[in-house]
C-alpha beads as a LAMMPS data file, in Angstrom:
LAMMPS data file: protein, C-alpha beads

220 atoms
219 bonds

1 atom types
1 bond types

-500.0 500.0 xlo xhi
-500.0 500.0 ylo yhi
-500.0 500.0 zlo zhi

Masses

1 110.0

Atoms # bond

1 1 1 -214.880 -35.599 -185.392
2 1 1 -217.221 -37.111 -182.838
3 1 1 -218.233 -40.718 -183.177
4 1 1 -217.473 -44.222 -181.964
5 1 1 -213.957 -45.601 -182.344
6 1 1 -215.182 -48.281 -184.744
7 1 1 -216.844 -45.732 -186.998
8 1 1 -213.684 -43.609 -187.096
9 1 1 -211.543 -46.474 -188.374
10 1 1 -210.591 -46.480 -192.076
11 1 1 -211.262 -49.277 -194.534
12 1 1 -214.067 -51.760 -195.011
13 1 1 -215.894 -53.464 -192.156
14 1 1 -213.249 -56.149 -191.606
15 1 1 -210.454 -53.558 -191.550
16 1 1 -212.368 -51.340 -189.134
17 1 1 -212.656 -54.170 -186.615
18 1 1 -208.995 -55.137 -187.171
19 1 1 -207.915 -51.537 -186.579
20 1 1 -209.956 -51.329 -183.387
21 1 1 -208.475 -54.562 -182.029
22 1 1 -204.970 -53.279 -182.743
23 1 1 -205.723 -49.932 -181.110
24 1 1 -206.902 -51.623 -177.908
25 1 1 -203.875 -53.940 -177.942
26 1 1 -201.664 -50.847 -178.149
27 1 1 -203.568 -49.191 -175.293
28 1 1 -203.383 -52.226 -173.013
29 1 1 -199.678 -52.905 -173.621
30 1 1 -198.477 -49.313 -173.190
31 1 1 -197.737 -47.903 -169.723
32 1 1 -200.649 -46.431 -167.813
33 1 1 -203.885 -47.676 -166.304
34 1 1 -206.646 -48.692 -168.677
35 1 1 -210.047 -47.147 -169.352
36 1 1 -212.448 -48.440 -171.977
37 1 1 -215.130 -45.797 -172.396
38 1 1 -218.860 -46.406 -172.389
39 1 1 -219.284 -49.574 -174.366
40 1 1 -216.189 -49.593 -176.569
41 1 1 -215.892 -53.288 -175.663
42 1 1 -219.134 -53.777 -177.635
43 1 1 -217.694 -52.071 -180.745
44 1 1 -220.786 -49.884 -181.244
45 1 1 -221.276 -48.169 -184.577
46 1 1 -223.031 -45.170 -183.044
47 1 1 -221.617 -42.700 -180.557
48 1 1 -222.438 -43.150 -176.875
49 1 1 -225.684 -41.397 -175.971
50 1 1 -226.350 -40.511 -172.344
51 1 1 -230.102 -40.592 -173.045
52 1 1 -230.051 -44.238 -174.120
53 1 1 -228.597 -47.484 -172.907
54 1 1 -225.744 -49.371 -174.494
55 1 1 -226.611 -51.482 -177.520
56 1 1 -226.298 -54.842 -175.791
57 1 1 -228.400 -56.544 -178.462
58 1 1 -225.656 -56.010 -181.050
59 1 1 -223.159 -58.001 -178.953
60 1 1 -224.615 -61.250 -180.239
61 1 1 -223.644 -60.619 -183.872
62 1 1 -220.688 -62.660 -185.191
63 1 1 -218.151 -59.839 -185.499
64 1 1 -219.079 -58.210 -182.213
65 1 1 -219.128 -61.522 -180.361
66 1 1 -215.621 -62.170 -181.702
67 1 1 -214.566 -58.666 -180.687
68 1 1 -215.907 -59.255 -177.166
69 1 1 -213.841 -62.446 -176.975
70 1 1 -210.778 -60.415 -177.971
71 1 1 -211.364 -57.818 -175.255
72 1 1 -211.690 -60.575 -172.648
73 1 1 -208.501 -62.263 -173.861
74 1 1 -206.652 -58.940 -173.901
75 1 1 -207.665 -58.216 -170.319
76 1 1 -206.560 -61.694 -169.255
77 1 1 -203.138 -61.274 -170.899
78 1 1 -202.716 -57.881 -169.226
79 1 1 -203.556 -59.313 -165.803
80 1 1 -201.427 -62.433 -166.202
81 1 1 -198.137 -60.743 -167.135
82 1 1 -196.724 -58.309 -164.551
83 1 1 -194.350 -56.791 -167.114
84 1 1 -197.407 -55.038 -168.575
85 1 1 -198.250 -53.164 -165.370
86 1 1 -195.708 -53.543 -162.555
87 1 1 -193.335 -50.794 -163.755
88 1 1 -195.857 -48.426 -165.334
89 1 1 -194.442 -45.536 -163.345
90 1 1 -190.753 -46.160 -164.104
91 1 1 -188.705 -45.632 -167.286
92 1 1 -187.325 -49.177 -167.084
93 1 1 -190.839 -50.561 -167.577
94 1 1 -191.024 -49.506 -171.232
95 1 1 -188.478 -49.562 -174.024
96 1 1 -188.853 -48.927 -177.730
97 1 1 -187.369 -51.629 -179.931
98 1 1 -188.046 -49.912 -183.257
99 1 1 -190.093 -46.785 -183.828
100 1 1 -188.487 -45.767 -187.120
101 1 1 -189.848 -48.214 -189.699
102 1 1 -191.889 -45.619 -191.552
103 1 1 -191.817 -47.524 -194.849
104 1 1 -193.693 -50.525 -193.459
105 1 1 -195.553 -48.796 -190.601
106 1 1 -194.429 -51.315 -187.989
107 1 1 -193.590 -50.360 -184.400
108 1 1 -192.274 -52.575 -181.621
109 1 1 -191.479 -52.207 -177.931
110 1 1 -190.684 -54.173 -174.788
111 1 1 -192.437 -54.084 -171.426
112 1 1 -190.491 -55.105 -168.312
113 1 1 -191.415 -55.804 -164.721
114 1 1 -189.240 -56.990 -161.861
115 1 1 -186.179 -59.159 -162.416
116 1 1 -188.221 -62.345 -162.172
117 1 1 -190.925 -61.197 -164.591
118 1 1 -190.736 -62.384 -168.178
119 1 1 -190.372 -59.446 -170.597
120 1 1 -193.126 -58.898 -173.132
121 1 1 -192.382 -57.988 -176.744
122 1 1 -195.152 -56.178 -178.651
123 1 1 -195.137 -55.748 -182.436
124 1 1 -197.797 -53.761 -184.304
125 1 1 -198.335 -53.875 -188.057
126 1 1 -200.361 -50.759 -188.802
127 1 1 -201.127 -51.424 -192.467
128 1 1 -203.373 -53.992 -194.207
129 1 1 -200.266 -55.495 -195.850
130 1 1 -198.918 -58.675 -194.185
131 1 1 -195.179 -58.703 -193.474
132 1 1 -193.368 -62.010 -193.952
133 1 1 -189.886 -62.634 -192.556
134 1 1 -189.922 -59.483 -190.431
135 1 1 -186.952 -59.334 -188.019
136 1 1 -187.260 -57.633 -184.633
137 1 1 -184.722 -57.289 -181.833
138 1 1 -185.662 -59.468 -178.861
139 1 1 -184.932 -58.795 -175.179
140 1 1 -184.127 -62.410 -174.232
141 1 1 -182.768 -65.571 -175.888
142 1 1 -184.818 -68.715 -176.275
143 1 1 -188.461 -69.283 -177.101
144 1 1 -191.282 -66.747 -177.169
145 1 1 -194.903 -67.717 -176.731
146 1 1 -197.501 -65.756 -178.688
147 1 1 -199.733 -64.762 -175.776
148 1 1 -202.090 -62.835 -178.060
149 1 1 -202.587 -62.161 -181.736
150 1 1 -205.287 -59.652 -182.583
151 1 1 -205.571 -61.445 -185.946
152 1 1 -206.631 -64.744 -184.367
153 1 1 -209.712 -66.113 -186.203
154 1 1 -211.443 -66.487 -182.831
155 1 1 -211.452 -62.694 -182.633
156 1 1 -212.531 -62.047 -186.220
157 1 1 -209.040 -62.013 -187.718
158 1 1 -207.574 -63.775 -190.731
159 1 1 -205.169 -66.095 -188.893
160 1 1 -202.423 -65.107 -191.317
161 1 1 -199.096 -66.783 -190.540
162 1 1 -200.215 -68.013 -187.128
163 1 1 -197.478 -69.564 -184.986
164 1 1 -197.821 -70.520 -181.339
165 1 1 -194.110 -70.010 -180.601
166 1 1 -191.017 -68.512 -182.175
167 1 1 -187.379 -68.932 -181.148
168 1 1 -184.881 -66.099 -180.975
169 1 1 -181.777 -66.354 -183.143
170 1 1 -178.291 -65.261 -182.087
171 1 1 -178.474 -62.403 -184.576
172 1 1 -178.006 -58.958 -182.972
173 1 1 -180.648 -56.436 -184.010
174 1 1 -182.078 -53.177 -182.710
175 1 1 -179.437 -53.082 -179.969
176 1 1 -180.333 -56.507 -178.594
177 1 1 -178.074 -59.555 -178.654
178 1 1 -180.734 -61.680 -180.342
179 1 1 -183.745 -61.282 -182.619
180 1 1 -186.865 -63.061 -183.813
181 1 1 -188.225 -63.413 -187.330
182 1 1 -191.988 -62.968 -187.431
183 1 1 -194.884 -63.156 -189.823
184 1 1 -196.903 -60.037 -189.118
185 1 1 -200.620 -60.228 -189.874
186 1 1 -202.434 -57.318 -191.551
187 1 1 -203.564 -54.546 -189.200
188 1 1 -202.475 -56.776 -186.356
189 1 1 -200.804 -56.829 -182.970
190 1 1 -198.613 -59.632 -181.640
191 1 1 -197.890 -59.927 -177.921
192 1 1 -194.974 -62.307 -177.273
193 1 1 -193.784 -63.449 -173.857
194 1 1 -190.196 -64.608 -173.328
195 1 1 -190.061 -68.083 -171.826
196 1 1 -186.369 -68.030 -170.956
197 1 1 -186.074 -65.315 -168.301
198 1 1 -185.595 -61.583 -167.868
199 1 1 -183.197 -61.137 -170.801
200 1 1 -180.736 -58.422 -171.726
201 1 1 -181.050 -54.760 -170.924
202 1 1 -181.171 -53.687 -174.546
203 1 1 -180.348 -50.187 -175.766
204 1 1 -182.378 -48.585 -172.990
205 1 1 -179.714 -49.465 -170.413
206 1 1 -177.358 -46.984 -172.059
207 1 1 -179.326 -43.960 -170.940
208 1 1 -177.440 -42.187 -168.152
209 1 1 -180.684 -40.715 -166.790
210 1 1 -182.475 -44.060 -166.824
211 1 1 -184.578 -43.225 -169.877
212 1 1 -184.914 -45.890 -172.540
213 1 1 -182.963 -44.969 -175.666
214 1 1 -185.010 -45.616 -178.844
215 1 1 -183.604 -47.175 -181.963
216 1 1 -183.876 -44.137 -184.209
217 1 1 -182.955 -45.827 -187.477
218 1 1 -183.927 -49.273 -188.629
219 1 1 -180.885 -51.419 -189.495
220 1 1 -180.654 -52.487 -193.111

Bonds

1 1 1 2
2 1 2 3
3 1 3 4
4 1 4 5
5 1 5 6
6 1 6 7
7 1 7 8
8 1 8 9
9 1 9 10
10 1 10 11
11 1 11 12
12 1 12 13
13 1 13 14
14 1 14 15
15 1 15 16
16 1 16 17
17 1 17 18
18 1 18 19
19 1 19 20
20 1 20 21
21 1 21 22
22 1 22 23
23 1 23 24
24 1 24 25
25 1 25 26
26 1 26 27
27 1 27 28
28 1 28 29
29 1 29 30
30 1 30 31
31 1 31 32
32 1 32 33
33 1 33 34
34 1 34 35
35 1 35 36
36 1 36 37
37 1 37 38
38 1 38 39
39 1 39 40
40 1 40 41
41 1 41 42
42 1 42 43
43 1 43 44
44 1 44 45
45 1 45 46
46 1 46 47
47 1 47 48
48 1 48 49
49 1 49 50
50 1 50 51
51 1 51 52
52 1 52 53
53 1 53 54
54 1 54 55
55 1 55 56
56 1 56 57
57 1 57 58
58 1 58 59
59 1 59 60
60 1 60 61
61 1 61 62
62 1 62 63
63 1 63 64
64 1 64 65
65 1 65 66
66 1 66 67
67 1 67 68
68 1 68 69
69 1 69 70
70 1 70 71
71 1 71 72
72 1 72 73
73 1 73 74
74 1 74 75
75 1 75 76
76 1 76 77
77 1 77 78
78 1 78 79
79 1 79 80
80 1 80 81
81 1 81 82
82 1 82 83
83 1 83 84
84 1 84 85
85 1 85 86
86 1 86 87
87 1 87 88
88 1 88 89
89 1 89 90
90 1 90 91
91 1 91 92
92 1 92 93
93 1 93 94
94 1 94 95
95 1 95 96
96 1 96 97
97 1 97 98
98 1 98 99
99 1 99 100
100 1 100 101
101 1 101 102
102 1 102 103
103 1 103 104
104 1 104 105
105 1 105 106
106 1 106 107
107 1 107 108
108 1 108 109
109 1 109 110
110 1 110 111
111 1 111 112
112 1 112 113
113 1 113 114
114 1 114 115
115 1 115 116
116 1 116 117
117 1 117 118
118 1 118 119
119 1 119 120
120 1 120 121
121 1 121 122
122 1 122 123
123 1 123 124
124 1 124 125
125 1 125 126
126 1 126 127
127 1 127 128
128 1 128 129
129 1 129 130
130 1 130 131
131 1 131 132
132 1 132 133
133 1 133 134
134 1 134 135
135 1 135 136
136 1 136 137
137 1 137 138
138 1 138 139
139 1 139 140
140 1 140 141
141 1 141 142
142 1 142 143
143 1 143 144
144 1 144 145
145 1 145 146
146 1 146 147
147 1 147 148
148 1 148 149
149 1 149 150
150 1 150 151
151 1 151 152
152 1 152 153
153 1 153 154
154 1 154 155
155 1 155 156
156 1 156 157
157 1 157 158
158 1 158 159
159 1 159 160
160 1 160 161
161 1 161 162
162 1 162 163
163 1 163 164
164 1 164 165
165 1 165 166
166 1 166 167
167 1 167 168
168 1 168 169
169 1 169 170
170 1 170 171
171 1 171 172
172 1 172 173
173 1 173 174
174 1 174 175
175 1 175 176
176 1 176 177
177 1 177 178
178 1 178 179
179 1 179 180
180 1 180 181
181 1 181 182
182 1 182 183
183 1 183 184
184 1 184 185
185 1 185 186
186 1 186 187
187 1 187 188
188 1 188 189
189 1 189 190
190 1 190 191
191 1 191 192
192 1 192 193
193 1 193 194
194 1 194 195
195 1 195 196
196 1 196 197
197 1 197 198
198 1 198 199
199 1 199 200
200 1 200 201
201 1 201 202
202 1 202 203
203 1 203 204
204 1 204 205
205 1 205 206
206 1 206 207
207 1 207 208
208 1 208 209
209 1 209 210
210 1 210 211
211 1 211 212
212 1 212 213
213 1 213 214
214 1 214 215
215 1 215 216
216 1 216 217
217 1 217 218
218 1 218 219
219 1 219 220
């Protein structure tokens, strides 16, 4: 069906904005160059109309002002961390951590750049149910800084379980030698940057053709 992305999102108004923030976080942290079409950064309710201008007046409302702040922060995070763009064209630049958690609708992946670039771990909770104590394989030991949470109150989110940093534990998971335990906000995206270096190769290094090997089943 035709319509703006915001209008297509399920749930009440808060959930629609949360879903749209998570969608853009997914777009910006996946491989490929980015295109935000005709005013999506304004979160318009109506579809783009070539016979009319963009609804700039709506950008001053509280939710849309917060959404605009999120889009600016997302663009800044993308620009600042080469792992999100340097290896877009190579298999080594992207690696699934877990794509099989159907029960909780959580997906996670790693972006990598050159050897000196800190890897970026992205975790998406695609339901309105928060997830406490959620373990995810991590590509490097040490501390991770939360570079972006789409659930930050500054962007219209709930701030559920906010933590500025988490530290990886020496607990192998998802094919990595270490893992982090996270609090996942509802309908939220977390972008975490390793502070300790490039990290391990993870399960993707096992692919003879260079392709990243996904974790097909979630460990119990």
